[in-house]
C-alpha positions in Angstrom: 5.8 4.0 22.7 8.0 5.7 25.3 6.6 7.6 28.2 4.9 11.0 28.0 8.1 13.2 27.8 6.9 16.4 26.1 10.4 17.1 24.9 10.2 14.1 22.6 8.6 14.5 19.2 6.1 12.0 17.7 6.4 10.0 14.5 3.0 9.8 12.7 2.4 7.3 10.0 -0.4 9.0 8.1 -2.6 7.0 5.7 -3.4 9.0 2.5 -5.9 6.6 1.1 -5.9 5.0 -2.4 -4.6 7.9 -4.4 -7.3 10.5 -4.7 -6.6 13.4 -2.2 -10.4 13.8 -1.8 -10.5 10.4 -0.2 -8.1 11.4 2.5 -9.4 11.6 6.1 -9.9 14.9 7.8 -7.4 13.9 10.4 -4.8 13.0 7.8 -5.3 16.3 6.0 -5.0 18.3 9.3 -1.8 16.5 10.3 0.0 16.8 7.0 -1.0 20.4 6.3 0.6 21.5 9.6 3.6 19.3 9.5 7.1 20.8 9.7 8.9 17.5 8.9 7.5 15.2 6.2 9.0 11.9 5.2 7.9 9.5 2.3 9.1 6.5 0.4 10.0 6.6 -3.3 11.9 4.8 -6.0 15.3 6.4 -6.8 14.8 9.1 -9.4 11.1 9.2 -8.9 9.0 11.9 -7.3 7.1 9.4 -5.2 3.4 8.5 -5.5 2.7 9.4 -1.8 4.4 12.8 -2.3 2.3 13.3 -5.4 -0.9 12.8 -3.6 -0.2 15.7 -1.2 1.1 18.1 -3.8 0.0 21.6 -2.9 -1.2 20.5 0.6 2.1 20.9 2.5 3.2 24.1 4.2 5.7 26.1 2.2 8.5 25.6 4.8 8.0 21.9 5.2 11.3 20.0 5.5 11.1 16.8 3.3 12.9 13.6 3.8 12.7 11.2 0.8 13.4 7.6 1.7 14.6 6.0 -1.6 14.4 2.2 -1.8 17.8 0.6 -2.5 16.0 -2.2 -4.5 12.5 -2.9 -5.8 12.3 -5.5 -8.5 15.9 -5.6 -9.6 16.7 -8.8 -7.7 14.5 -11.7 -6.7 12.7 -11.7 -3.3 14.4 -15.0 -2.5 17.9 -13.5 -3.0 19.5 -13.0 0.5 20.8 -9.6 -0.8 17.2 -8.4 -1.1 16.4 -8.6 2.6 19.9 -7.4 3.6 19.6 -4.3 1.5 16.1 -3.4 2.7 17.0 -4.2 6.4 19.9 -1.7 6.2 17.7 0.8 4.4 15.0 0.7 7.1 17.6 0.9 9.8 19.0 4.1 8.3 15.5 5.6 7.9 14.7 4.7 11.5 17.8 6.3 12.8 17.0 9.6 10.9 13.4 9.7 12.2 14.5 8.8 15.7 17.0 11.6 15.7 14.4 14.1 14.7 12.0 12.9 17.4 14.6 12.9 20.1 15.4 16.5 19.1 11.8 17.3 19.9 10.5 17.4 16.3 7.2 15.8 15.1 7.4 14.0 11.8 4.6 12.9 9.4 5.4 9.9 7.3 3.2 9.7 4.2 1.7 6.3 3.6 -0.2 5.2 0.5 -3.4 3.4 1.4 -3.5 2.3 5.0 -0.2 2.2 7.0 -0.9 -1.2 8.5 -1.9 -2.9 5.3 1.2 -4.2 3.4 2.8 -0.8 3.8 6.5 0.1 4.1 5.8 2.2 7.2 5.2 -1.0 9.2 8.9 -1.7 9.1 9.6 1.7 10.6 6.9 1.3 13.1 8.3 -2.0 14.5 11.7 -0.4 14.9 10.4 2.9 16.5 7.4 2.0 18.6 9.4 1.1 21.7 11.8 4.0 21.4 9.9 7.2 20.6 6.1 8.0 20.5 4.5 6.7 17.3 0.9 7.3 16.1 -0.9 5.7 13.1 -3.7 7.3 11.1 -5.7 4.6 9.3 -7.1 5.2 5.8 -9.1 3.7 2.9 -7.2 0.9 1.2 -6.5 0.6 -2.5 -8.6 -2.5 -2.7 -11.6 -0.7 -1.4 -11.2 1.9 -4.2 -10.8 -0.9 -6.7 -14.0 -2.9 -5.9 -15.9 0.4 -5.7 -14.7 1.2 -9.2 -16.3 -2.0 -10.5 -19.7 -0.8 -9.3 -20.3 -4.2 -7.5 -20.1 -5.2 -3.9 -17.1 -7.5 -3.2 -18.8 -9.7 -0.6 -22.4 -10.8 0.3 -23.7 -12.6 3.3 -21.2 -15.2 4.5 -18.7 -14.8 1.7 -15.1 -15.4 2.6 -12.7 -12.7 1.2 -9.1 -13.6 0.6 -6.4 -11.0 -0.1 -3.5 -12.5 -2.0 -0.1 -11.3 -3.3 0.6 -12.2 -6.9 4.2 -12.8 -5.8 3.1 -16.1 -4.2 4.1 -19.4 -5.9 1.5 -20.4 -8.5 0.5 -23.5 -6.7 -0.3 -21.5 -3.5 -2.2 -18.9 -5.6 -4.4 -21.6 -7.2 -5.1 -23.2 -3.8 -6.2 -19.9 -2.1 -8.2 -18.8 -5.1 -10.1 -22.1 -5.2 -10.9 -21.9 -1.5 -12.2 -18.3 -1.4 -15.6 -16.9 -2.3 -14.3 -13.4 -3.1 -10.8 -12.4 -4.1 -8.4 -9.4 -4.1 -5.0 -10.1 -5.7 -2.4 -7.4 -5.4 1.1 -6.7 -6.6 0.3 -7.8 -10.1 2.9 -6.2 -12.5 5.1 -8.9 -14.1 3.1 -11.6 -12.3 0.0 -11.2 -14.4 0.4 -14.4 -16.5 0.9 -16.5 -13.3 -2.3 -14.9 -11.9 -4.2 -15.8 -15.1 -3.1 -19.4 -15.0 -4.0 -19.7 -11.3 -7.5 -18.2 -11.9 -8.0 -20.6 -14.8 -6.9 -23.6 -12.7 -9.5 -22.6 -10.1 -12.2 -22.0 -12.6 -12.6 -18.3 -11.8 -10.9 -16.6 -14.7 -14.1 -15.5 -16.5 -15.3 -13.9 -13.3 -12.2 -11.8 -12.7 -11.8 -8.0 -13.1 -8.7 -6.0 -13.6 -8.6 -2.5 -12.0 -5.6 -0.3 -12.7 -4.8 2.9 -10.8 -8.0 2.8 -8.7 -9.2 6.3 -7.8 -6.1 7.8 -9.5 -5.6 9.5 -12.8 -5.7 6.9 -15.5 -8.1 4.5 -13.7 -9.0 1.5 -15.9 -11.7 -1.1 -15.1 -12.3 -4.1 -17.3 -12.8 -7.8 -17.3 -9.5 -9.6 -17.0 -10.4 -11.8 -20.0 -10.7 -8.6 -22.1 -7.1 -7.6 -21.2 -5.2 -10.5 -22.8 -1.7 -9.4 -23.7 -2.0 -6.2 -21.7 1.1 -5.0 -19.7 -0.2 -4.3 -16.2 1.3 -1.7 -13.9 2.3 -2.5 -10.3 -0.7 -0.5 -9.1 -3.2 -3.1 -10.5 -5.6 -5.2 -8.6 -7.5 -8.3 -9.8 -10.9 -8.9 -8.2 -13.4 -11.7 -8.1 -16.7 -10.7 -6.5 -18.5 -13.0 -4.0 -21.9 -14.2 -4.9 -23.1 -15.2 -1.4 -26.3 -15.2 0.6 -28.5 -12.1 0.2 -32.2 -11.5 1.1 
């Protein structure tokens, strides 16, 4: 973060929590309700989930900057074009936000969940933090809302919790699943069958839960084994609760 020059604006990555506006922090609400410039990520042609969370909370004259991903799932993560497209995208977004800050404007960047937990804002943060002032407002994560929705604690005593991406190779998923006491598996979507196989390989399939849209409209909580053949949305989390030491 650069100096204390009061003529420079501040970029604020504001965590909105898992999706329910009532779970937003007081600090986040205060910052976004007073923001003149508001930026957020979205898919092309979509309103944007982060923007939807704050509907009705922004000031009427807020200037919005929608950052539309050039790709999401259209090409494989391993395709060199994927990183190239996203790198150029983040560079363009950074330049726009930096320009606003250098003109003395503060900007709130809306972040689903927590900004530092698998969020797109991290890519802006790393490009901006040594150039203009940047602040981060933490928030409740989507996985916290998911395990709360099951009505069961996720960890007990000395349980080891692993957070996995369903985009991992199946062999890696199986290895991590087998080693952990409690599990959170994110980014499910089209990877659901791979996740099922990995859980079965590790002997934990029958203990797994599927939570869709945790804390959002349309929330669904059920045993993964009861969701055979179900098409799972991207905002799905698979959980296996720990069964560790307790008094």
